[in-house]
N, C-alpha and C positions, 0 to 999 in steps of 0.2 A: 760779355767777356770778349776781349780782342783776340782774334786768331792771327798768329804770326807764322809766316812762311819760314822755311829752314834758313834762308839767307838773311832773315830779319832777327836772328837770335840775339845779336848784340843790341839791337834796338829794343827788343822785348825786355832785356835786363835793365836798360836805362829808364824806360818808361815805367817799368814795374817798381823800380827804386823810387822814382819821383812820386808815384801813387802812394807808396808806403809812407814817405815823408809827409805827404799831405794828410793822410789818415792820422798820423801821430800828431801833426800840428793841430788838427781839429780837436783831438782829445786833450792835448796839453796846452793849447793856445801858445804854440811856439813860433815866433816870428822868424827865428833863425832857420828853422826847418822849412818854412815856406820859401824863404830865399834860396835855400839849397835846391828845393824842388823846381823853382823857376830856372835856376842855372842848368839843372838836368834837362828841363824842357827845351832850352836853347840848344843843348848838346844833341838831344834827340832829333830836333828839327834839322840840324846840320847833317847828322848821320842819315836821316831819311832822304834828304836832298841828294847826298852822295850815292846812296844805294840805288835810287831810281833815275839817276842822271844818265847812266849808260848800262841799262839792263841788257843782259845777253838774251838771245832768242829763247833759251830754255827757261830763264827766269821770267820772261814775258809769258810763257806758257803757264807757269805756276801762278802768276798774277791773274791771268785770264780765267783760271779755274778756281780762284779764291772763293771759299764757301760764303763769304760775306759780300761778295761782289753783287751789285744790283742786278736782278734778274728781270725777265720780261714782265712779270706781275708787278714789280716795283715801278717800272716805267709806265705801265698802263694806269696804275692807281694814282701816280703823281703827275704825269704829263698829260694824260687824256681825260676828257670829261664826257659824261653821258655814255660811258662804255656799256654796250649791250652785248653780252657774250652769246655766240652762236655755236651750237654743239653738233657733233655727229657728221658722218659722211653719207648718211641716208642709204647705207648699204650694210655695214657690219657693226660698227660701234663708234663711240666717242673716244678719241685718243687724248688723254690728259697731258701728254707731252707737248701738245700744240694748243695754244690759246688763240682765239680770234673773235672778232666781232666788230660791230659798228661803234664809232666813237667820234669825238670832236677834238681837233688839235687847234688851240687858239680860235675856237669857233668854226673852224673849217671841218666839214664832215669827211671822214675817211674810213677805210676798212683797215684795221690793224690786225696783224697775224704774227705770231712769234713762238719760239720754243721756250718752254718753261722747265727748269731743272728741279725746282723745289728748294726749300731752305732748311729743312730738318729731315731726320730719318723717315718719318711718316710721309711727308710730302714728296721727298725724293723718290721713294718707292712708288707712290701714286703717279708721279710724273715720269717715271721710268728714266730718271736722271737726264731728261731732255732728249732722249733718243726716240724719235717718232717711229711708229709702225705705219703700214700702208694706209690705214684708215686716217691717220693724221695728215698725210699728204693729200688724201682725197678730200678731207675736210677743207684743207687750204685751197684746193682747186675749186671747190664749191663756193667758198667765200670770195675768191678772186673773180669767178664768173659772175657772182652777184654784184660785186663792185663795178665790174665792166658794164653790166646791164644798166646800172643806175648812175654811171658816170662818176664814181667815187675814186679818188686816188687811193692806192694801196701802199701801206707802210709795213715793212716786215722787220722784225727784230730777231737776229740770229744768235743763238747760243746753244750749240749742240756739239757733242763729241763726234756725232755721226748718226746715221739712221740705225735703228735697232736691227742687229743681225740674227735674231732668233729664228728658230725653225718655223714657228707659226707665221712670223712676218714674211719669211721667204715663200711659204706655201700660199699666202694671200697676195703675192705679187709685189714684193717690196721694190724691186728694181723698176718694174713697170710704173708703179705709182710715183716714184721719184722722177722718172722720165716724163710722165704726164704733167707733173707739177712744174717742171722746168719748161715744158712746152707751153703750159698755161701762162707762165710769166712772159714768155716771148710774144704771145699772142694778144696780150692785153692792149686795149685801146685807151687806157687811162694811165696817168703817171704811176710808176712803181719805184719807190725808193727803199733801200735796205740799209740797215746799220748792224755791223757785227759788234755786239755788246760784250761778248765773252769769247767763247770758242766758235769757230766756223769750221766744222769738220766735214770733209769729203762731200759726196753728192747730197748728203742730208742737209747741208747748208746751201749748196748751189740751187737746190730745188726751190728755195725761198728767195735767193739772192741774185737771180738772173734779171737784174734791174736796170732802169735807166741811170740811176745814180747809186753808188755804193760807198758808204762811209764806214770807217772803223774807229773805235775808241783806241786811244794811243797805245794801250797795253793789251789789246785783243790780238788774237791769232786767227789765221785763215789758211787752211791747207788741205791738200788732197788726202792726207793721212796724218795720224798723230805721230809725234816723234818716236814714241815707244813702238808703234806698229811698223814704222819705217825701219827702225833699228833692228827689229826682229826679222824683217824680210832681208835687208841688205847684209847684216852682219851676224844674224842668228843670235843676237845678244841685245835684249831690251835695255840693258844698262848703258848702251851707247846712245841714249836718247839726246844727250847734249850735242853730240856731233851731228845727229840727224836733224835736230832743230836748226842748227847752223846751215845745213845743206838745203833744207826745205824752203828757206826764204819765206817764212810764214808770218813775219811781223808786218805791222801796218806800214812801217817805213820802207821796207823792201817792196811791198806790194804797190805802194804809191809810185815808186820809181818804175816798176814794171807796167804800170797802167792798168792793173787789175782793179784797183779801187780809185775813187775820185777825190776823197778827202780824208784827213785824219782829224779826229775830234780829241782835243786835249782833255786830260784827266786831272783831277785834283792831285796835289803832291802826295805820293804814296799810293796812288791808285784810286779807282772809283769807290772802292770799299771804305775809304777813309772819309768821304763826304758824298753821301748818296744824293742829296738834293742838288749839289753843284754839278755832279755828273749828269743827272737827269736833265737839268736845265740846259747844259751844253748840247746834249743829244737833241733836245727839243728845238733849239735854235738851228742846229744843222739840218734837221728834217724840214723845218719851215723854209730854210733857204733853198734846199734842193727842190722842194715842190714849187717854189717861186720860179726857179730856173726853167722848169718844164711847163709853166702855165701857158706859154704862147704857142705850144705845139698842138696840132689836131691829132686825131686818132691815128691816121696813117703816118704822120710825122713822128709820133711817139714810138710806134712799132719799128719804123725804119731806123730811127736813132738808136734804139735799144739793140737791134740786130747788128747794126754796123759797129757798135761798141764791142761786141764779142767777135766779130770778124777781124777787127784790128787788134784785139788783145794780144799782148806779147811783143808787139812791134818795138816798144821802147826798150825791152830787155834785149832783143836781137840787135838793135842799133847800138846799145852800150857795149 
């Protein structure tokens, strides 16, 4: 069953009517009804194009959070081969909000790490809605260090509203774990490429995305805070999230202009949730190209390039 966002209600009505006509046509063998359904399909395609042509930042947030949007597990299953999951931080527990392990990308051995939100009530609770605890970041550090030891490129897939803010997580050193993960990213002597596939929220995202190359899917978002959280702090009113989304400059297009990310990956018309395979293929091509760009750098060169990237970050925005 297709899930429609609130700004897609008119599209839902048209596509629903087309489906009704097709069901009636199959039952009654009515050629006229099939023609009407095809006409509605054309109308729906035009409306979909219009809706997604100029999405506001808030609508992009909604698309980035779409429950049917491809998640980390979808990319790992479809894009990577020979995936061998690695679990646990060797200290406290295994955090199911973070997936990681050895894999191959077009035959190239890599270490892949990402946030996983889950796709139904049971899995979302198990995955803690993609909000990692300290043990999740410590697991990521362990995998990054392993990749560094064996000379494997690291690929991270970012999709989190932010690190888990619960009492237990804070007691176990959440902020320290995030800082250590960011430090581990900066210290890697192997290529590190990141893709924001949905939400990139706060330090919980930065801890995986302090990379040589960062790409974002066209309708993903990447920000220091959610629009709702920003609105609650600035205006004491979470309903002002639309204004906050505009002010935060959290879209891929804004962040490319600011120099925070390196490339934008196009999505299928209507968002990645409308064509999972096409979205995954586009991400795979982008990851391969980014890894190729870094293939000529040695360990010191990779570290220096990565550090300089963050020293220079924001220069484009200041110049503008």
